[in-house]
N, C-alpha and C positions, 0 to 999 in steps of 0.2 A: 184675972183676965181669962178673955174668951179664946177658948182654942180653936183655931182657924184651919189648921192642917190636918190631914187625915192621919189616922194612928199609924199607919205603915208608911209614912213619908219616906222615913231613912230607907225602907226597903226598895222603894220604887225609885230613889236615888242610887242606891247600891246596884240596882239591876240596869238602870239606864247608864251609869259609868262602865260597868262590864260589858254591856253589848255594843258600846260604842268605843271600847278600847281608851277610855280616858282615865288618867290616873287621879287618885286624890290629891296628890302634891299639885298637879297642874291647876285644878279647880281652887284649892286652897290658896296657892300664890296668887291666882288672878283675883281671888275674894280679899286678899290682904289678911288671912288668918293663917296660923300655924298649921302644920299638917296633922298634929296631935289633936287639937281643937276639931279640926274638920273631921277627922277619924271618929271622933267622939259623937258627932252629929250622926255620922254614917251608920256608927253602931248602935244607936239609940241610948247612948249614955248621956248625951244632953238632948232635951226636947226640941225637936224642930219648931220654929216660930215663923211666923208671916215674913218677918225681915230676913231670915236665913233662906227661907224659900224664894224669895224674891232676888236675893243676892245670886244664889246658885242659878236661877233661871236666867238671870241677866249675863252670867259668865258662860252659860251653855246655849244661850240664844234660843230658848224653849220658853214656852208660856209655863207661869207659875201653876196655872190652874191645875196640873197634874199632882201638885202636893196639897191642894186644898179640899176642904169639904164641899160638897154639892152646893149648899147654900151660898157659898162666897166665891163661887166660881164666876159668876154673872158680871162681877165688879171689875174682874181684870181683863 
């Protein structure tokens, strides 16, 4: 499978949450995943994929393009 997210997508998310005062629990609950699973994505233990990027983006009300490699940004 092709990796469409940037290598540091988890760090981008971590920084976004911190700078906006949003808890991992809040986003995890809105996405319907448990906090431990969400935390594993944020800490890079589980690889970010397009589905996760889209889910996070939807909850946060942001464009998923911040998590995607340049060549995939045009399609979102």
